[in-house]
N, C-alpha and C positions, 0 to 999 in steps of 0.2 A: 652215343646215343645209350647204348646200353649199363656204360659208367655212370654218367649222370640217372637213368635211373637205379642203377644199383644204391647211388649216394643216398637220394629221397626216401628209398625203401629205407635203409639203414635207418634215417636221421626217423620217419616216420614210426614205425616199429619200435626202434629204440626210446624215442619221446616218450610212446604210449606207454610201453613196458616200465618205463621208471613214473610216470604218474603211476600207476593201479600198484606198483611195489611201494611207494610212498602211502598209498590210502592205507596199505596190508598192514603197514605197522602200527596202525591205532587201533588194529583189532584184534580180537582173539586169535584169529587165525593168520599171525605172521608168522610162525614157525614154518607153516608149510605154503605160504602162499610168497612167500620171501625167497625162497628158494626156487619153486616153482613156476612162478612170473621170467626170471630172468632166465633159467634154459631152457622155455617156450620161447622168449622172444629168439633169445640167438637160432635155436632151432628153425622158426621162421624165417630169419631173413637170411638162412645158408639155403634153406628149399626155395625160397622163392627169386633170389641170386643164379639158383641152377638154373630154374624154367627163363630165366632169363637169355643166359646164355647156351640155352637149348640141350645143356645137360639131363630133361629126363630124358631123354632118346634112349641113354642108357638107362639098360632094365636093372642094373644093382642100384645107379641112383633112385631111381620108381622105388622101388619095392624097399629102401631105407627108408625114406623120405613117407611112406605110406604109414610106415611102420612106427615112424617114430611120430604120427596124428593119430596112427590108433594108440598108442602106447599112450600118450601126453590125455586124449579124451575119455579115457580107462581110468587112468591116475585121478585125475581131479571127479568122476563121477566115483568111482570106489571114495573117496574122503570126504565127499559132500554126501555120499549115502550113510558113511559111519557117523557122522558129524550128527545128520537127523537120527541117525539111532540112539545117541548119546541123548539127545535132546528130549526125545521119546521118555528117556528114563527120569529124567528131569523130572519130580514130580512134588518136589515138598520147597517151592520157593513162593518168595510174596506175591508173584506174577502171577503165579496160577489160582489167587484167589483174587475172584470180582465184587470188591466192596461197593461198587453201584449199585447191586443187588438187596442192600442195605439201607441205602441212606434210608433219610426217615422223612417220611411222609410223599416218597415214590407211588407211581400205582404199583401195585403187586412187592410191595418192597417184604424185606426176609426179616424187617427188624419186629420187634416184638411191640404188640400193642396191648395194651392192659384193657380188659371190659368195662371198667368204670373209670370216670373222670380224674386225674392225679389228686392228689391233696396238693401239688405245688405246682403251682402253673408261674411261669415266668415271660413278660412279655416285654422286657427291654433289660439294655446292660446285662444284655445275655453272657454266661462267663466263655468262654473262648478253648473250646474243649479239642483234645489230642492225645494220639497214643499208638499203640500199640498195634499191628494189621490183625490179628488174631481177635482182639479185645474191639476192634471197632464196634461188631455186630451188638457189641453189649451199651456202650456210650451212646451206639446210633436210637434206640430203644430208649436209652432214659431222656434221647432230644426228644425225640417225638413224641414221649409223655408231658414231656415239660416244656418246650418251645412252643413259641407258635409259630402255626403251618406255612410254610412257605420252602423255596430251596434252599439245602445247605448241600453249596459243591464241595465235593472232597478236597478240591485244594484251598479252594478259599471263601470260607464260610465259618460258621463260629463252630462247627464240629467237621473237623478233619481229620487225616490219619497220614501222618509223614512217618511211622514207625519210631519203633522202642527210643532208637540213641538220640532221632531229631529234636522227638515229643521232647524229651527232657532238658532237649537245650533251651527249648522252648518255653519252658516253665523259668528255668533258670535266667533266662535274657527277657522277662515277662511277654513275650510274645503270645504264649500260651498260661492260661490258668490252672489247667485240670492235665496231668500225661496220664491217663490211666496204661498199668503198665505192672510186670513183673517187678518184684524189688532190683534198686537200681544196682549196679557194679560197684565194685571198690575204688575205679577210674572213675565212675559216676559221681562215689561221695568224693572222692577229691575233688573234681572237677566245680561240683558246688560250695566245696570249701575254700578253692583258692580265688573265689569271686567274692568270697564272706554272705553268702549267699547261702540260711537258711532254711531245709524242707521239713515238709509234713509229711507221713506214709500213714491214710487212713485204707484200714482191710477193705475192700468189700464183695472178695467174692475167694473161693479156693480150685485148686485147677492140679491134677494130674500132672507131672512132667514124664512124659512117656519115650520109650525108645522101640523102636521099629523097626521091621528087616522084612524082606523081599519074601510074598505068602509061600514061598515055593521052600523056604530054610525050614529045615528039620527041628531046630531051636525052637521050643515054647518058652522055656522061663531062664533066665540068669539071676544072680546075687547081685547083689550090690557091689561087694569087690571084683567079683567078674567082670561088669560095666567098668567099673575104675580101671582095671588090668589092661581093660582093650582100650579104654580113653588114653590110657598113661602109656603105651606103647609094648607094657609087658608081654601082652597077651593077642598072637599077633595071627592066627590061624582060629580057624572057625573048630577044628578037631578038639582043641584044648577043651573046648567048652559043651559038648558032645555033642555038635555038628560036625559035618561033611571037610573033607581036608583040603581046605581052601583060604587061601589070604582074608585076612579080614581088611576090608577098605572104612573105616570109620570116618563118616561126614561131619562136621562141623556145620557152625553158623558165623557171619562176620561178627567181630570183635562189638562190641553193644547193645546187639540184639538182646533183648529179652532170654529168648532161650537156651544161649551161650553163656549169658551171664548165671542162669539156673544150671548148666553144667558146672561151671567154676566152682559155684556152689557146692554141686551135687560130688564133685571130687577129693571136696575136703582137705584141700592143702597139697595132693599129688598132684603133679607138673603132667599138662596137657601134653599129648605131641602135636608134629606139625601135621596140621588135618591138611586133607587133598585140596589142592590148589589149582586155579587158572593162571595162567603171567600172562599177562597184557603189558602193552608199552605204553607209557603213561606220554603226556602231551609232549614234556620237555626229553624223549629217546629213554628213561629210564625203564628198568623193569618193575614191574608190582605186578606183588603175589594177589590174588583173589581168590579166597576163600569158596571153594564148589560148593553148588546147591548140591544135595540129593541125590545121587542117582541110583534108580531101583537095582542094581547090580543084584543076582543071587550070593555075593557074598555079602553085601552092604550092610551097614547099623548104620538109622541115621534117630534123631529126637525130636522132638518139640514138645507143645503143650497138647494135650489127649485133645480138645475143640477144633484143634487146627490140625490135624490128620486124622480124625474119627471119619468124613466123608470119605476119604481116600481105604480108608480100612475098610468102611461098607462095600465099597465099587470093587472089591477084591485087588483091590494093587498092594496092598503091603498088609502087615500083620502087627498088630502090638505085644511087649515081649512082657508077660509076667516079671515081676521082682520079686523074688524070694517067694514064688510060687502063688504072686498074688496079682490077681488080672486090674488093668486100670478102670474099674466099670463108675459109674457115677456113683451107683450104693458104698462101694470100697473108698472114695473119697471123702462121702458124707459120715463114716464109720470110724474113718480114719486109718481102716487099715492096712490100704494100700500105702508102701512107707514112704515115695517122697511125694509129697505133696508140695503144692505151690501157694502160696497167698498171694493177688494181684490186687494191686492199689490205685486208690485215685490219689497221685503223685501232685503238691502244691507248694507254693512257695509259704513259709509261716503264719506271712501278714496278706490277708485277701481279702476282698472282697465279700459285702454281705451277701449278697449271690452267691457266693461261690459258698461260703459255709452252707446257706440253705438247700442248697442243690446238696452238698455231701451228706447233709443230716439227712433227708429225704432218699439216697440211695439206700442207708443205711435201715431204712424203715421197711415194712414189710412189702409195699409196692414195689420199691427200688429191691430189693429181692427178689421179687417175682423175677422182675424181667432178665436179672442174672439168671437163674436157677430157668425160666423157659427158654432163655438163648443158648443153653448147652451146658452152663458152666455151674457150678456147687456153688449156693446160696451160706450164707453164716447163719441165717434162720430157719 
């Protein structure tokens, strides 16, 4: 009877352990749990079998068994606590932005409303709008001024946000009429050329490309050359640029994102270092390196567009770094004193509908530029 019970225990725990182990292979915690689960399963099997054969009566066996269970519990609690801590530092990711707060025509929407009626009103054949996460508040304001009042779902409507890389592809494949984004990357231009698609970029506003650090970092300003040296891997310690004696953790953004494309242009042909990354297992069993979101360690540095990070600066989580001694204020962007200013665009195919042309022309008028300015970006006019 004991033998049968032992066999059933081995099969039961073994099957459960194998099932959980397979599940962990498809998550970011596979390195920890891929080792932890087999060890825990084996330990539980041994402890239960010892209990079946009355070995727990021996003090040494009982002490070892209880110690194993305590260590196993403390280990997983410590690991999960540390993961929670890392997640709490992850403050600059697209998941942190609740775009539903800016949906057009919704109650208490944060999208800008004009005080007077828009000079352009579209009622049918509405241009399909898409774009970067950080620019959704701008073009949601355009839609609220020009489009008919109704619900515009974030995923399926005439006004969506699928992020820069997908929005650009949607324009190329004619699934969107306008992508609001920073200048496309070299690879995105090549992608359009490979499909023989001509695109047009209409500048609709300006924004500062900013770098930020933990609020407790003593560094207040860096030169363009110093930042390029950091992101090329030539400078790896904050002490070399006037900070503490700590290794620099230079975070990047996923390839194809508007801010990563801006960083590549900022580097001026200098090769980027390998970014901090998470390793996850793909569905086919291979390892995929996924660029880590910015984590607000005391030795970290990250980048974004000013609007995207301004709220976190105001909340005291991070601080912007002055570049060449110039702060990335709205005034310094307007007068072009700040040295790293990026235009953002309405990207379209070269052949568009009449309503697309009307909307783009309206965006460049006083009313359209008012929405750009009041949203928090810098207008051209």
